[in-house]
C-alpha positions as CSV (number, residue, x, y, z in Angstrom):
1,M,0.0,0.0,0.0
2,N,1.3,3.4,-0.9
3,Y,1.0,6.0,1.8
4,K,2.7,9.0,3.1
5,I,2.9,10.7,6.5
6,V,1.8,14.3,6.4
7,R,1.9,16.9,9.1
8,V,-1.5,18.5,9.5
9,N,-1.5,22.2,8.9
10,T,-3.9,24.9,7.7
11,G,-3.3,24.1,4.1
12,N,-4.5,20.5,4.4
13,Y,-6.9,20.9,7.3
14,S,-9.8,20.1,5.0
15,K,-8.6,16.5,4.7
16,F,-8.2,16.3,8.4
17,S,-11.7,17.7,9.0
18,D,-13.0,15.0,6.7
19,L,-11.2,12.3,8.7
20,V,-12.6,13.6,12.0
21,H,-16.0,13.6,10.4
22,W,-15.4,10.0,9.3
23,R,-14.4,9.0,12.8
24,M,-17.4,10.8,14.5
25,T,-20.1,9.6,12.1
26,G,-18.7,6.5,10.4
27,K,-19.4,8.2,7.1
28,Q,-16.7,9.2,4.7
29,R,-16.8,12.6,3.0
30,H,-14.3,14.0,0.5
31,A,-12.9,17.3,-0.4
32,T,-15.2,19.5,1.7
33,D,-12.8,22.5,1.3
34,Y,-13.3,23.3,5.0
35,A,-11.4,26.5,6.0
36,P,-10.1,26.2,9.5
37,S,-11.4,28.7,12.0
38,D,-9.0,31.3,13.6
39,E,-9.1,29.1,16.8
40,I,-7.9,26.1,14.9
41,K,-5.2,28.1,13.1
42,T,-4.0,29.2,16.5
43,E,-3.9,25.7,17.8
44,L,-2.1,24.4,14.7
45,A,0.5,27.1,15.1
46,N,1.3,25.9,18.7
47,A,5.0,24.9,18.6
48,N,4.3,22.0,21.0
49,L,1.5,20.4,18.9
50,Y,2.4,17.8,16.3
51,I,-0.5,16.1,14.3
52,Y,0.5,13.7,11.6
53,A,-1.9,11.9,9.3
54,I,-1.5,8.9,7.0
55,E,-2.5,9.8,3.5
56,V,-3.6,7.1,1.1
57,E,-4.9,8.0,-2.4
58,D,-5.2,11.7,-1.6
59,K,-7.3,11.2,1.6
60,F,-6.3,11.0,5.3
61,V,-7.1,7.6,6.8
62,G,-5.6,7.9,10.3
63,W,-3.8,10.3,12.6
64,I,-1.6,10.7,15.6
65,S,-1.7,13.8,17.8
66,L,1.4,14.4,19.9
67,I,2.1,17.1,22.4
68,Y,5.5,18.1,23.7
69,L,5.4,19.0,27.3
70,P,8.5,20.9,28.4
71,K,10.1,19.8,31.7
72,V,12.6,21.2,34.1
73,G,14.1,19.8,37.3
74,K,15.1,16.2,37.3
75,F,14.7,16.0,33.5
76,N,17.4,18.7,32.9
77,G,15.3,20.7,30.4
78,H,14.1,17.7,28.4
79,G,10.4,17.2,28.3
80,H,8.1,14.3,27.3
81,I,6.1,13.6,24.2
82,Y,2.5,12.6,25.0
83,V,0.4,10.7,22.6
84,D,-2.9,12.5,22.9
85,E,-4.8,10.5,20.2
86,L,-4.2,7.8,17.7
87,W,-6.9,6.7,15.4
88,M,-7.1,4.7,12.2
89,E,-10.2,4.3,10.1
90,P,-11.3,0.7,10.6
91,S,-10.8,-0.5,7.1
92,F,-7.2,0.6,7.3
93,R,-6.4,-1.2,10.5
94,N,-4.2,-4.3,10.9
95,N,-1.8,-3.4,8.2
96,G,1.0,-1.7,10.1
97,L,-0.1,1.9,9.6
98,A,-0.7,2.6,13.3
99,K,2.8,1.3,14.0
100,V,4.1,3.8,11.3
101,L,2.4,6.6,13.2
102,M,3.9,5.4,16.5
103,A,7.3,5.3,14.8
104,K,6.7,8.9,13.8
105,A,6.2,9.7,17.5
106,D,9.6,8.1,18.2
107,G,11.2,10.3,15.5
108,V,9.6,13.5,17.0
109,A,10.9,12.5,20.4
110,K,14.4,11.9,19.1
111,E,14.3,15.2,17.1
112,L,13.3,17.1,20.3
113,K,15.6,15.2,22.5
114,A,12.6,14.3,24.7
115,T,13.1,12.2,27.8
116,G,10.5,9.8,26.6
117,I,7.0,9.2,25.3
118,R,4.0,8.7,27.5
119,L,0.4,7.7,26.7
120,Y,-2.7,6.6,28.4
121,V,-4.7,3.7,27.1
122,N,-8.2,2.7,28.1
123,E,-8.0,-0.6,30.1
124,E,-11.1,-1.7,28.1
125,N,-9.2,-1.3,24.8
126,P,-7.0,-4.4,24.5
127,I,-6.4,-3.9,20.8
128,A,-4.7,-0.5,21.5
129,Q,-2.8,-2.1,24.4
130,K,-1.5,-4.8,22.1
131,L,-0.4,-2.2,19.6
132,Y,1.5,-0.2,22.2
133,K,3.1,-3.3,23.7
134,N,4.2,-4.3,20.2
135,C,5.8,-0.8,19.9
136,G,7.8,-1.4,23.0
137,Y,5.6,0.3,25.6
138,T,5.1,-1.2,29.1
139,A,2.7,-0.3,31.8
140,S,4.5,1.9,34.3
141,C,1.7,2.4,36.9
142,T,-2.0,2.3,37.5
143,A,-3.6,5.6,37.2
144,Y,-7.0,7.3,37.0
145,M,-7.5,9.8,34.2
146,M,-9.3,12.8,35.7
147,Q,-10.5,15.8,33.9
148,K,-12.5,18.9,34.7
């Protein structure tokens, strides 16, 4: 399968918006020519946000959202990469593309000299857990995700 990894930006945001629509509704749409709002433009310009999509036949079929969190203190000025989201359209799963996106996270971490990569995975999502274990991740603790 021919694919490429593309960093999501304001110029290709239409394809990303189509992919998010696909995830949310289960229905694919093409070339909506969606112009990102000023808020989205501001978010995409954040130096610590890295969103990469897998592009196949001129459409995005999956993405990974990474955040670089700067750290000081015991990490000597080297932060962590957090995998915020990873999603692949179901018909493109089980072909190694999610691993390609995880490898991209490794590359970003290396480029930024990050201390490591962290992620949370739902305990009720054994498929994602298997992917992460196959990418070299191990459980480091038991935690509750809390939000406000």
